[in-house]
N, CA, C and O atoms as a Tinker XYZ file with bonds, in Angstrom:
   420  protein
     1  N      2.032000    9.230000    2.744000    73     2
     2  CA     2.563000    9.226000    4.088000    64     1     3
     3  C      1.379000    9.218000    5.058000    63     2     4     5
     4  O      0.376000    9.898000    4.839000    81     3
     5  N      1.512000    8.464000    6.097000    73     3     6
     6  CA     0.437000    8.355000    7.088000    64     5     7
     7  C      0.673000    9.350000    8.223000    63     6     8     9
     8  O      1.774000    9.461000    8.761000    81     7
     9  N     -0.411000   10.078000    8.572000    73     7    10
    10  CA    -0.375000   11.040000    9.669000    64     9    11
    11  C     -1.492000   10.717000   10.644000    63    10    12    13
    12  O     -2.585000   10.316000   10.243000    81    11
    13  N     -1.210000   10.894000   11.922000    73    11    14
    14  CA    -2.176000   10.612000   12.983000    64    13    15
    15  C     -2.403000   11.889000   13.777000    63    14    16    17
    16  O     -1.455000   12.580000   14.151000    81    15
    17  N     -3.666000   12.193000   14.029000    73    15    18
    18  CA    -4.025000   13.340000   14.881000    64    17    19
    19  C     -4.905000   12.830000   16.014000    63    18    20    21
    20  O     -5.854000   12.082000   15.781000    81    19
    21  N     -4.592000   13.231000   17.227000    73    19    22
    22  CA    -5.410000   12.909000   18.403000    64    21    23
    23  C     -5.884000   14.225000   18.983000    63    22    24    25
    24  O     -5.096000   15.135000   19.239000    81    23
    25  N     -7.201000   14.308000   19.185000    73    23    26
    26  CA    -7.832000   15.550000   19.629000    64    25    27
    27  C     -8.370000   15.414000   21.042000    63    26    28    29
    28  O     -8.844000   14.348000   21.433000    81    27
    29  N     -8.298000   16.485000   21.798000    73    27    30
    30  CA    -9.070000   16.630000   23.031000    64    29    31
    31  C    -10.205000   17.589000   22.714000    63    30    32    33
    32  O    -10.025000   18.548000   21.964000    81    31
    33  N    -11.382000   17.327000   23.291000    73    31    34
    34  CA   -12.497000   18.257000   23.138000    64    33    35
    35  C    -12.360000   19.395000   24.139000    63    34    36    37
    36  O    -11.896000   19.194000   25.262000    81    35
    37  N    -12.763000   20.579000   23.732000    73    35    38
    38  CA   -12.832000   21.713000   24.645000    64    37    39
    39  C    -14.024000   21.512000   25.582000    63    38    40    41
    40  O    -15.127000   21.193000   25.138000    81    39
    41  N    -13.793000   21.700000   26.853000    73    39    42
    42  CA   -14.880000   21.563000   27.832000    64    41    43
    43  C    -15.965000   22.590000   27.556000    63    42    44    45
    44  O    -15.685000   23.717000   27.148000    81    43
    45  N    -17.198000   22.186000   27.782000    73    43    46
    46  CA   -18.326000   23.092000   27.610000    64    45    47
    47  C    -18.780000   23.251000   26.161000    63    46    48    49
    48  O    -19.634000   24.090000   25.874000    81    47
    49  N    -18.223000   22.461000   25.248000    73    47    50
    50  CA   -18.580000   22.575000   23.822000    64    49    51
    51  C    -19.331000   21.337000   23.322000    63    50    52    53
    52  O    -19.389000   21.096000   22.117000    81    51
    53  N    -19.910000   20.547000   24.247000    73    51    54
    54  CA   -20.614000   19.326000   23.869000    64    53    55
    55  C    -21.740000   19.584000   22.879000    63    54    56    57
    56  O    -22.069000   18.716000   22.070000    81    55
    57  N    -22.329000   20.765000   22.938000    73    55    58
    58  CA   -23.435000   21.093000   22.036000    64    57    59
    59  C    -22.990000   21.087000   20.573000    63    58    60    61
    60  O    -23.791000   20.795000   19.684000    81    59
    61  N    -21.730000   21.404000   20.318000    73    59    62
    62  CA   -21.219000   21.385000   18.938000    64    61    63
    63  C    -21.324000   19.967000   18.384000    63    62    64    65
    64  O    -21.789000   19.766000   17.262000    81    63
    65  N    -20.896000   19.001000   19.162000    73    63    66
    66  CA   -20.966000   17.597000   18.723000    64    65    67
    67  C    -22.419000   17.194000   18.465000    63    66    68    69
    68  O    -22.719000   16.554000   17.457000    81    67
    69  N    -23.302000   17.564000   19.362000    73    67    70
    70  CA   -24.715000   17.175000   19.238000    64    69    71
    71  C    -25.390000   17.856000   18.056000    63    70    72    73
    72  O    -26.163000   17.218000   17.340000    81    71
    73  N    -25.117000   19.125000   17.839000    73    71    74
    74  CA   -25.835000   19.903000   16.820000    64    73    75
    75  C    -25.221000   19.799000   15.420000    63    74    76    77
    76  O    -25.908000   20.063000   14.433000    81    75
    77  N    -23.962000   19.424000   15.316000    73    75    78
    78  CA   -23.285000   19.472000   14.016000    64    77    79
    79  C    -22.693000   18.132000   13.586000    63    78    80    81
    80  O    -21.801000   18.088000   12.738000    81    79
    81  N    -23.187000   17.043000   14.169000    73    79    82
    82  CA   -22.637000   15.734000   13.803000    64    81    83
    83  C    -22.874000   15.419000   12.332000    63    82    84    85
    84  O    -22.027000   14.783000   11.704000    81    83
    85  N    -24.004000   15.845000   11.762000    73    83    86
    86  CA   -24.272000   15.597000   10.340000    64    85    87
    87  C    -23.229000   16.237000    9.447000    63    86    88    89
    88  O    -22.747000   15.610000    8.504000    81    87
    89  N    -22.873000   17.485000    9.736000    73    87    90
    90  CA   -21.851000   18.181000    8.951000    64    89    91
    91  C    -20.484000   17.512000    9.136000    63    90    92    93
    92  O    -19.713000   17.386000    8.184000    81    91
    93  N    -20.196000   17.092000   10.352000    73    91    94
    94  CA   -18.926000   16.416000   10.644000    64    93    95
    95  C    -18.824000   15.109000    9.852000    63    94    96    97
    96  O    -17.814000   14.858000    9.193000    81    95
    97  N    -19.873000   14.277000    9.917000    73    95    98
    98  CA   -19.829000   13.000000    9.203000    64    97    99
    99  C    -19.829000   13.204000    7.692000    63    98   100   101
   100  O    -19.232000   12.411000    6.964000    81    99
   101  N    -20.483000   14.245000    7.216000    73    99   102
   102  CA   -20.420000   14.586000    5.795000    64   101   103
   103  C    -19.006000   14.951000    5.375000    63   102   104   105
   104  O    -18.550000   14.560000    4.301000    81   103
   105  N    -18.321000   15.693000    6.216000    73   103   106
   106  CA   -16.932000   16.076000    5.949000    64   105   107
   107  C    -16.038000   14.842000    5.876000    63   106   108   109
   108  O    -15.208000   14.718000    4.976000    81   107
   109  N    -16.217000   13.931000    6.831000    73   107   110
   110  CA   -15.428000   12.703000    6.816000    64   109   111
   111  C    -15.698000   11.909000    5.538000    63   110   112   113
   112  O    -14.765000   11.407000    4.910000    81   111
   113  N    -16.957000   11.796000    5.155000    73   111   114
   114  CA   -17.314000   11.050000    3.940000    64   113   115
   115  C    -16.720000   11.701000    2.694000    63   114   116   117
   116  O    -16.231000   11.008000    1.803000    81   115
   117  N    -16.763000   13.006000    2.632000    73   115   118
   118  CA   -16.234000   13.731000    1.465000    64   117   119
   119  C    -14.716000   13.580000    1.340000    63   118   120   121
   120  O    -14.154000   13.776000    0.263000    81   119
   121  N    -14.064000   13.233000    2.438000    73   119   122
   122  CA   -12.602000   13.106000    2.442000    64   121   123
   123  C    -12.144000   11.676000    2.730000    63   122   124   125
   124  O    -11.019000   11.462000    3.183000    81   123
   125  N    -13.003000   10.710000    2.470000    73   123   126
   126  CA   -12.685000    9.320000    2.805000    64   125   127
   127  C    -11.497000    8.763000    2.020000    63   126   128   129
   128  O    -10.911000    7.758000    2.424000    81   127
   129  N    -11.136000    9.396000    0.915000    73   127   130
   130  CA    -9.954000    8.947000    0.179000    64   129   131
   131  C     -8.661000    9.301000    0.908000    63   130   132   133
   132  O     -7.611000    8.734000    0.606000    81   131
   133  N     -8.721000   10.222000    1.857000    73   131   134
   134  CA    -7.534000   10.640000    2.608000    64   133   135
   135  C     -7.625000   10.303000    4.098000    63   134   136   137
   136  O     -6.605000   10.102000    4.756000    81   135
   137  N     -8.846000   10.243000    4.625000    73   135   138
   138  CA    -9.042000    9.923000    6.043000    64   137   139
   139  C     -9.340000    8.432000    6.133000    63   138   140   141
   140  O    -10.435000    7.988000    5.787000    81   139
   141  N     -8.365000    7.668000    6.597000    73   139   142
   142  CA    -8.474000    6.213000    6.634000    64   141   143
   143  C     -9.286000    5.729000    7.836000    63   142   144   145
   144  O    -10.089000    4.803000    7.724000    81   143
   145  N     -9.068000    6.358000    8.965000    73   143   146
   146  CA    -9.751000    5.992000   10.205000    64   145   147
   147  C    -10.079000    7.280000   10.949000    63   146   148   149
   148  O     -9.249000    8.184000   11.048000    81   147
   149  N    -11.294000    7.350000   11.468000    73   147   150
   150  CA   -11.683000    8.483000   12.308000    64   149   151
   151  C    -12.649000    7.955000   13.359000    63   150   152   153
   152  O    -13.455000    7.066000   13.084000    81   151
   153  N    -12.563000    8.504000   14.553000    73   151   154
   154  CA   -13.488000    8.056000   15.576000    64   153   155
   155  C    -13.410000    8.899000   16.827000    63   154   156   157
   156  O    -12.408000    9.562000   17.099000    81   155
   157  N    -14.500000    8.857000   17.586000    73   155   158
   158  CA   -14.560000    9.555000   18.859000    64   157   159
   159  C    -13.898000    8.749000   19.956000    63   158   160   161
   160  O    -13.857000    7.520000   19.900000    81   159
   161  N    -13.384000    9.440000   20.946000    73   159   162
   162  CA   -12.753000    8.803000   22.099000    64   161   163
   163  C    -13.571000    9.090000   23.349000    63   162   164   165
   164  O    -14.075000   10.197000   23.537000    81   163
   165  N    -13.694000    8.081000   24.197000    73   163   166
   166  CA   -14.417000    8.205000   25.460000    64   165   167
   167  C    -13.537000    7.670000   26.590000    63   166   168   169
   168  O    -12.725000    6.773000   26.365000    81   167
   169  N    -13.686000    8.206000   27.793000    73   167   170
   170  CA   -12.914000    7.676000   28.912000    64   169   171
   171  C    -13.352000    6.258000   29.288000    63   170   172   173
   172  O    -12.550000    5.478000   29.803000    81   171
   173  N    -14.615000    5.922000   29.033000    73   171   174
   174  CA   -15.180000    4.593000   29.297000    64   173   175
   175  C    -16.400000    4.439000   28.392000    63   174   176   177
   176  O    -16.964000    5.446000   27.962000    81   175
   177  N    -16.825000    3.210000   28.089000    73   175   178
   178  CA   -17.917000    3.000000   27.129000    64   177   179
   179  C    -19.216000    3.765000   27.425000    63   178   180   181
   180  O    -19.883000    4.207000   26.490000    81   179
   181  N    -19.582000    3.927000   28.671000    73   179   182
   182  CA   -20.842000    4.593000   29.001000    64   181   183
   183  C    -20.701000    6.102000   29.180000    63   182   184   185
   184  O    -21.690000    6.787000   29.438000    81   183
   185  N    -19.496000    6.620000   29.046000    73   183   186
   186  CA   -19.268000    8.049000   29.269000    64   185   187
   187  C    -19.304000    8.833000   27.964000    63   186   188   189
   188  O    -19.162000    8.268000   26.880000    81   187
   189  N    -19.497000   10.158000   28.087000    73   187   190
   190  CA   -19.574000   11.034000   26.917000    64   189   191
   191  C    -18.184000   11.207000   26.310000    63   190   192   193
   192  O    -17.175000   10.986000   26.979000    81   191
   193  N    -18.140000   11.595000   25.061000    73   191   194
   194  CA   -16.884000   11.769000   24.329000    64   193   195
   195  C    -15.986000   12.830000   24.969000    63   194   196   197
   196  O    -16.453000   13.827000   25.520000    81   195
   197  N    -14.683000   12.574000   24.875000    73   195   198
   198  CA   -13.695000   13.528000   25.397000    64   197   199
   199  C    -12.713000   13.962000   24.311000    63   198   200   201
   200  O    -11.839000   14.793000   24.559000    81   199
   201  N    -12.853000   13.403000   23.112000    73   199   202
   202  CA   -11.939000   13.734000   22.029000    64   201   203
   203  C    -12.149000   12.843000   20.832000    63   202   204   205
   204  O    -13.214000   12.250000   20.661000    81   203
   205  N    -11.130000   12.753000   20.006000    73   203   206
   206  CA   -11.220000   11.931000   18.814000    64   205   207
   207  C     -9.843000   11.652000   18.241000    63   206   208   209
   208  O     -8.833000   12.175000   18.711000    81   207
   209  N     -9.830000   10.819000   17.217000    73   207   210
   210  CA    -8.580000   10.538000   16.535000    64   209   211
   211  C     -8.833000   10.432000   15.051000    63   210   212   213
   212  O     -9.960000   10.219000   14.603000    81   211
   213  N     -7.771000   10.583000   14.303000    73   211   214
   214  CA    -7.860000   10.499000   12.855000    64   213   215
   215  C     -6.551000    9.948000   12.322000    63   214   216   217
   216  O     -5.473000   10.373000   12.738000    81   215
   217  N     -6.648000    9.001000   11.402000    73   215   218
   218  CA    -5.493000    8.487000   10.671000    64   217   219
   219  C     -5.698000    8.893000    9.219000    63   218   220   221
   220  O     -6.706000    8.558000    8.598000    81   219
   221  N     -4.714000    9.627000    8.688000    73   219   222
   222  CA    -4.840000   10.185000    7.334000    64   221   223
   223  C     -3.676000    9.728000    6.467000    63   222   224   225
   224  O     -2.542000    9.611000    6.933000    81   223
   225  N     -3.974000    9.477000    5.216000    73   223   226
   226  CA    -2.954000    9.134000    4.230000    64   225   227
   227  C     -2.867000   10.307000    3.265000    63   226   228   229
   228  O     -3.674000   10.426000    2.344000    81   227
   229  N     -1.876000   11.175000    3.485000    73   227   230
   230  CA    -1.709000   12.397000    2.695000    64   229   231
   231  C     -0.220000   12.622000    2.409000    63   230   232   233
   232  O      0.641000   11.951000    2.977000    81   231
   233  N      0.058000   13.559000    1.536000    73   231   234
   234  CA     1.442000   13.790000    1.105000    64   233   235
   235  C      2.296000   14.571000    2.086000    63   234   236   237
   236  O      3.522000   14.467000    2.049000    81   235
   237  N      1.673000   15.361000    2.974000    73   235   238
   238  CA     2.472000   16.223000    3.850000    64   237   239
   239  C      1.750000   16.505000    5.161000    63   238   240   241
   240  O      0.544000   16.296000    5.286000    81   239
   241  N      2.519000   16.986000    6.131000    73   239   242
   242  CA     1.933000   17.406000    7.406000    64   241   243
   243  C      0.977000   18.567000    7.185000    63   242   244   245
   244  O     -0.077000   18.633000    7.818000    81   243
   245  N      1.337000   19.489000    6.286000    73   243   246
   246  CA     0.468000   20.633000    6.006000    64   245   247
   247  C     -0.906000   20.172000    5.512000    63   246   248   249
   248  O     -1.927000   20.737000    5.902000    81   247
   249  N     -0.932000   19.157000    4.662000    73   247   250
   250  CA    -2.211000   18.642000    4.166000    64   249   251
   251  C     -3.001000   17.980000    5.298000    63   250   252   253
   252  O     -4.224000   18.114000    5.358000    81   251
   253  N     -2.317000   17.273000    6.189000    73   251   254
   254  CA    -2.990000   16.668000    7.342000    64   253   255
   255  C     -3.609000   17.744000    8.224000    63   254   256   257
   256  O     -4.743000   17.599000    8.682000    81   255
   257  N     -2.869000   18.820000    8.464000    73   255   258
   258  CA    -3.383000   19.920000    9.287000    64   257   259
   259  C     -4.592000   20.563000    8.608000    63   258   260   261
   260  O     -5.573000   20.880000    9.280000    81   259
   261  N     -4.540000   20.759000    7.301000    73   259   262
   262  CA    -5.692000   21.330000    6.583000    64   261   263
   263  C     -6.927000   20.437000    6.713000    63   262   264   265
   264  O     -8.041000   20.935000    6.881000    81   263
   265  N     -6.728000   19.111000    6.635000    73   263   266
   266  CA    -7.862000   18.192000    6.803000    64   265   267
   267  C     -8.460000   18.296000    8.203000    63   266   268   269
   268  O     -9.679000   18.268000    8.369000    81   267
   269  N     -7.607000   18.415000    9.190000    73   267   270
   270  CA    -8.073000   18.551000   10.575000    64   269   271
   271  C     -8.825000   19.867000   10.750000    63   270   272   273
   272  O     -9.928000   19.891000   11.295000    81   271
   273  N     -8.228000   20.950000   10.288000    73   271   274
   274  CA    -8.807000   22.274000   10.521000    64   273   275
   275  C    -10.045000   22.540000    9.673000    63   274   276   277
   276  O    -10.805000   23.458000    9.981000    81   275
   277  N    -10.268000   21.772000    8.625000    73   275   278
   278  CA   -11.461000   21.936000    7.808000    64   277   279
   279  C    -12.698000   21.262000    8.368000    63   278   280   281
   280  O    -13.810000   21.539000    7.917000    81   279
   281  N    -12.525000   20.390000    9.334000    73   279   282
   282  CA   -13.644000   19.663000    9.939000    64   281   283
   283  C    -14.541000   20.637000   10.701000    63   282   284   285
   284  O    -14.038000   21.474000   11.451000    81   283
   285  N    -15.861000   20.543000   10.522000    73   283   286
   286  CA   -16.763000   21.432000   11.268000    64   285   287
   287  C    -16.550000   21.378000   12.787000    63   286   288   289
   288  O    -16.676000   22.404000   13.456000    81   287
   289  N    -16.237000   20.228000   13.330000    73   287   290
   290  CA   -15.997000   20.148000   14.773000    64   289   291
   291  C    -14.838000   21.056000   15.177000    63   290   292   293
   292  O    -14.893000   21.692000   16.229000    81   291
   293  N    -13.804000   21.123000   14.365000    73   291   294
   294  CA   -12.674000   21.989000   14.673000    64   293   295
   295  C    -13.048000   23.452000   14.457000    63   294   296   297
   296  O    -12.801000   24.295000   15.320000    81   295
   297  N    -13.646000   23.753000   13.301000    73   295   298
   298  CA   -13.993000   25.141000   12.974000    64   297   299
   299  C    -14.975000   25.740000   13.971000    63   298   300   301
   300  O    -14.956000   26.949000   14.201000    81   299
   301  N    -15.832000   24.917000   14.567000    73   299   302
   302  CA   -16.847000   25.410000   15.507000    64   301   303
   303  C    -16.396000   25.352000   16.966000    63   302   304   305
   304  O    -17.191000   25.610000   17.870000    81   303
   305  N    -15.128000   25.014000   17.201000    73   303   306
   306  CA   -14.571000   25.114000   18.544000    64   305   307
   307  C    -14.682000   23.896000   19.426000    63   306   308   309
   308  O    -14.353000   23.973000   20.609000    81   307
   309  N    -15.138000   22.758000   18.893000    73   307   310
   310  CA   -15.195000   21.560000   19.738000    64   309   311
   311  C    -13.800000   21.023000   20.011000    63   310   312   313
   312  O    -13.492000   20.633000   21.138000    81   311
   313  N    -12.974000   21.002000   19.009000    73   311   314
   314  CA   -11.646000   20.401000   19.124000    64   313   315
   315  C    -10.582000   21.404000   19.533000    63   314   316   317
   316  O    -10.566000   22.544000   19.067000    81   315
   317  N     -9.690000   20.957000   20.418000    73   315   318
   318  CA    -8.480000   21.715000   20.713000    64   317   319
   319  C     -7.491000   21.433000   19.587000    63   318   320   321
   320  O     -7.676000   20.487000   18.821000    81   319
   321  N     -6.466000   22.230000   19.485000    73   319   322
   322  CA    -5.439000   22.025000   18.459000    64   321   323
   323  C     -4.762000   20.674000   18.679000    63   322   324   325
   324  O     -4.162000   20.455000   19.731000    81   323
   325  N     -4.847000   19.773000   17.714000    73   323   326
   326  CA    -4.219000   18.463000   17.884000    64   325   327
   327  C     -2.751000   18.500000   17.475000    63   326   328   329
   328  O     -2.284000   19.438000   16.829000    81   327
   329  N     -2.060000   17.477000   17.861000    73   327   330
   330  CA    -0.708000   17.265000   17.352000    64   329   331
   331  C     -0.831000   16.300000   16.185000    63   330   332   333
   332  O     -1.385000   15.212000   16.343000    81   331
   333  N     -0.327000   16.675000   15.022000    73   331   334
   334  CA    -0.307000   15.774000   13.869000    64   333   335
   335  C      1.080000   15.168000   13.806000    63   334   336   337
   336  O      2.070000   15.884000   13.657000    81   335
   337  N      1.154000   13.851000   13.919000    73   335   338
   338  CA     2.428000   13.166000   13.914000    64   337   339
   339  C      2.442000   12.095000   12.831000    63   338   340   341
   340  O      1.404000   11.533000   12.482000    81   339
   341  N      3.626000   11.822000   12.308000    73   339   342
   342  CA     3.740000   10.784000   11.292000    64   341   343
   343  C      3.499000    9.437000   11.944000    63   342   344   345
   344  O      3.971000    9.183000   13.052000    81   343
   345  N      2.768000    8.577000   11.264000    73   343   346
   346  CA     2.492000    7.240000   11.770000    64   345   347
   347  C      3.087000    6.187000   10.858000    63   346   348   349
   348  O      2.951000    6.264000    9.637000    81   347
   349  N      3.735000    5.221000   11.439000    73   347   350
   350  CA     4.294000    4.098000   10.684000    64   349   351
   351  C      3.396000    2.891000   10.869000    63   350   352   353
   352  O      2.914000    2.643000   11.974000    81   351
   353  N      3.167000    2.144000    9.815000    73   351   354
   354  CA     2.263000    1.002000    9.891000    64   353   355
   355  C      3.021000   -0.242000   10.323000    63   354   356   357
   356  O      3.998000   -0.645000    9.693000    81   355
   357  N      2.559000   -0.828000   11.386000    73   355   358
   358  CA     2.990000   -2.139000   11.830000    64   357   359
   359  C      1.748000   -2.823000   12.346000    63   358   360   361
   360  O      1.168000   -2.405000   13.348000    81   359
   361  N      1.343000   -3.868000   11.666000    73   359   362
   362  CA     0.136000   -4.573000   12.093000    64   361   363
   363  C      0.332000   -6.057000   11.861000    63   362   364   365
   364  O      1.297000   -6.471000   11.218000    81   363
   365  N     -0.567000   -6.841000   12.375000    73   363   366
   366  CA    -0.495000   -8.285000   12.176000    64   365   367
   367  C     -0.529000   -8.621000   10.695000    63   366   368   369
   368  O      0.184000   -9.520000   10.248000    81   367
   369  N     -1.352000   -7.909000    9.925000    73   367   370
   370  CA    -1.452000   -8.215000    8.497000    64   369   371
   371  C     -0.153000   -7.871000    7.769000    63   370   372   373
   372  O      0.259000   -8.612000    6.876000    81   371
   373  N      0.498000   -6.767000    8.130000    73   371   374
   374  CA     1.749000   -6.421000    7.454000    64   373   375
   375  C      2.859000   -7.382000    7.867000    63   374   376   377
   376  O      3.732000   -7.694000    7.058000    81   375
   377  N      2.839000   -7.858000    9.114000    73   375   378
   378  CA     3.841000   -8.831000    9.541000    64   377   379
   379  C      3.627000  -10.157000    8.823000    63   378   380   381
   380  O      4.593000  -10.809000    8.426000    81   379
   381  N      2.349000  -10.566000    8.650000    73   379   382
   382  CA     2.058000  -11.805000    7.918000    64   381   383
   383  C      2.507000  -11.686000    6.475000    63   382   384   385
   384  O      3.080000  -12.625000    5.924000    81   383
   385  N      2.250000  -10.531000    5.853000    73   383   386
   386  CA     2.667000  -10.321000    4.469000    64   385   387
   387  C      4.175000  -10.409000    4.343000    63   386   388   389
   388  O      4.683000  -11.001000    3.391000    81   387
   389  N      4.897000   -9.828000    5.292000    73   387   390
   390  CA     6.358000   -9.876000    5.265000    64   389   391
   391  C      6.843000  -11.307000    5.444000    63   390   392   393
   392  O      7.770000  -11.741000    4.759000    81   391
   393  N      6.227000  -12.036000    6.352000    73   391   394
   394  CA     6.624000  -13.420000    6.595000    64   393   395
   395  C      6.345000  -14.272000    5.361000    63   394   396   397
   396  O      7.153000  -15.130000    5.004000    81   395
   397  N      5.222000  -14.044000    4.717000    73   395   398
   398  CA     4.880000  -14.804000    3.498000    64   397   399
   399  C      5.875000  -14.489000    2.394000    63   398   400   401
   400  O      6.293000  -15.387000    1.663000    81   399
   401  N      6.255000  -13.242000    2.266000    73   399   402
   402  CA     7.235000  -12.855000    1.246000    64   401   403
   403  C      8.584000  -13.489000    1.533000    63   402   404   405
   404  O      9.265000  -13.934000    0.609000    81   403
   405  N      8.988000  -13.538000    2.821000    73   403   406
   406  CA    10.256000  -14.151000    3.181000    64   405   407
   407  C     10.235000  -15.650000    2.878000    63   406   408   409
   408  O     11.235000  -16.199000    2.417000    81   407
   409  N      9.107000  -16.314000    3.134000    73   407   410
   410  CA     8.963000  -17.740000    2.884000    64   409   411
   411  C      9.024000  -18.034000    1.391000    63   410   412   413
   412  O      9.560000  -19.064000    0.981000    81   411
   413  N      8.478000  -17.135000    0.577000    73   411   414
   414  CA     8.424000  -17.333000   -0.867000    64   413   415
   415  C      9.800000  -17.166000   -1.515000    63   414   416   417
   416  O     10.005000  -17.609000   -2.645000    81   415
   417  N     10.727000  -16.545000   -0.826000    73   415   418
   418  CA    12.068000  -16.293000   -1.413000    64   417   419
   419  C     12.906000  -17.517000   -1.438000    63   418   420
   420  O     14.048000  -17.474000   -1.896000    81   419
């Protein structure tokens, strides 16, 4: 099941991102089998980060929450509590696959 989490950063905690990015990226790498997409969010390309997002493929909401809360950025107070919501996949590639399957029938 796909779960999506969108995070806001806590104001005044920018130092966590700067000082612990290695641990954060290590955590993402160690969980790459479950974390499909992860990235920082900015209000504009030249501005500093204001949050992040994560797309996870896990069996339950509880597992998604554990993945979020285990991240050093979360444990060290950079991230506010995110909302973990179920995500459904709809993309150009899945629509093409469906169309190809319909044509093959």
